[in-house]
C-alpha positions in Angstrom: 20.4 2.8 7.4 20.8 5.4 4.6 20.3 8.1 7.1 22.9 6.7 9.4 25.4 6.2 6.7 25.2 9.8 5.4 26.0 11.4 8.8 29.5 12.3 10.1 29.3 10.7 13.5 27.0 8.5 15.7 25.4 11.5 17.5 24.2 13.0 14.2 23.1 9.5 13.1 21.0 9.3 16.2 19.4 12.7 15.5 18.7 11.6 11.9 17.1 8.4 13.2 14.8 10.3 15.6 13.9 12.8 12.9 13.0 9.9 10.6 10.8 8.4 13.2 9.0 11.7 13.8 8.5 12.2 10.1 7.0 8.8 9.6 4.6 9.0 12.5 2.1 11.3 10.7 2.1 8.9 7.8 1.4 5.9 10.0 -1.3 7.9 11.8 -2.9 8.8 8.4 -3.0 5.1 7.4 -4.7 4.2 10.8 -7.2 7.0 10.3 -8.1 5.8 6.8 -8.6 2.3 8.1 -10.7 3.4 11.0 -12.8 5.5 8.6 -13.3 2.6 6.3 -14.3 0.4 9.2 -16.8 3.0 10.4 -18.2 3.4 6.8 -18.8 -0.3 6.3 -20.0 -1.0 9.8 -23.2 0.9 9.3 -26.0 -1.4 8.0 -26.5 -0.6 4.3 -27.5 -2.5 1.2 -24.2 -2.6 -0.8 -24.6 -4.1 -4.2 -21.1 -5.4 -4.0 -19.3 -7.9 -1.8 -17.4 -6.4 1.2 -16.4 -9.7 2.8 -12.9 -9.6 1.5 -11.3 -7.5 4.2 -7.7 -7.2 2.9 -9.1 -5.7 -0.3 -11.6 -3.3 1.3 -9.7 -0.1 0.3 -9.6 -0.9 -3.4 -13.2 -2.0 -3.2 -14.1 1.3 -1.6 -12.1 3.2 -4.2 -13.8 1.4 -7.1 -17.3 1.7 -5.9 -17.5 4.9 -3.8 -15.0 7.4 -5.1 -15.6 9.5 -8.3 -13.6 8.6 -11.3 -11.1 11.5 -11.2 -10.3 10.9 -7.5 -10.1 7.2 -8.1 -7.6 7.7 -10.9 -5.5 10.1 -8.8 -5.5 7.6 -5.9 -4.3 4.7 -8.0 -1.7 6.8 -9.8 -0.3 7.7 -6.4 -0.3 4.1 -5.3 1.6 3.1 -8.4 4.0 5.9 -8.0 4.8 4.9 -4.5 5.2 1.2 -5.5 7.6 2.1 -8.3 9.6 4.4 -6.1 10.1 1.7 -3.5 10.9 -0.9 -6.1 13.4 1.2 -8.0 15.1 2.1 -4.7 15.4 -1.6 -3.9 16.7 -2.5 -7.3 19.3 0.3 -7.1 20.4 -0.8 -3.6 20.7 -4.5 -4.7 22.6 -3.7 -7.9 25.0 -1.4 -6.1 25.6 -4.0 -3.4 26.3 -6.7 -6.0 28.5 -4.3 -8.0 30.6 -3.1 -5.1 30.7 -6.2 -2.8 30.4 -9.3 -5.0 32.2 -8.3 -8.3 36.0 -8.1 -8.0 37.2 -4.5 -7.6 39.4 -4.7 -10.7 36.4 -5.4 -13.0 34.2 -2.8 -11.2 36.8 -0.1 -11.6 37.5 -0.8 -15.2 33.9 -0.7 -16.4 32.4 1.6 -13.8 28.7 2.5 -14.4 28.3 -0.3 -17.0 28.7 -2.9 -14.2 26.0 -1.3 -12.1 23.6 -1.0 -15.1 24.2 -4.7 -15.9 23.6 -5.6 -12.3 20.4 -3.5 -12.2 19.2 -5.3 -15.3 19.9 -8.7 -13.8 18.2 -7.8 -10.5 15.2 -6.5 -12.4 15.0 -9.6 -14.6 15.2 -11.8 -11.4 12.4 -9.9 -9.7 10.2 -10.0 -12.7 10.8 -13.7 -13.1 10.0 -14.3 -9.4 6.8 -12.4 -9.7 5.7 -14.3 -12.8 6.5 -17.6 -11.1 4.6 -16.6 -8.0 1.6 -15.5 -10.1 1.7 -18.7 -12.1 1.8 -20.8 -8.9 -1.0 -18.8 -7.3 -3.3 -19.0 -10.3 -2.7 -22.7 -10.9 -3.0 -23.9 -7.3 -6.4 -22.3 -6.6 -9.8 -23.7 -7.7 -11.3 -21.8 -10.7 -14.7 -21.2 -9.1 -13.2 -19.2 -6.1 -11.0 -17.1 -8.5 -13.9 -16.1 -10.7 -16.2 -15.1 -7.9 -13.5 -13.1 -6.2 -13.2 -10.6 -9.1 -16.9 -9.8 -9.7 
């Protein structure tokens, strides 16, 4: 949507959309290749001294047990950077939407950037609260024995 809104007309918006799809294709291909390589690595019969039965967590398991420490740190730093980038974009978009669409124009024009900062703070507090609530629900609704064996 951002690509479409920054163009002058519909034709250029279509070009931006096609270019975006072409740019994201190699990234998707890279994810598929990593998944295929992990499947091939773990499909060979080997005596792993760690549990590989948790398929959704196979990439972090591979990183923790098979990668050297420097590469492991670089990988996790990149993952956290991507997560923070996506989260900050979402917070900014939500705060801007609230400040421009929900708050009366008179208040938004008088206080300007302060309104958007306050909305960003509110959205961030709401997201943190939701995450903490979800974590609390998840940890209290599961039996203790399955949680402790999962993190060995």
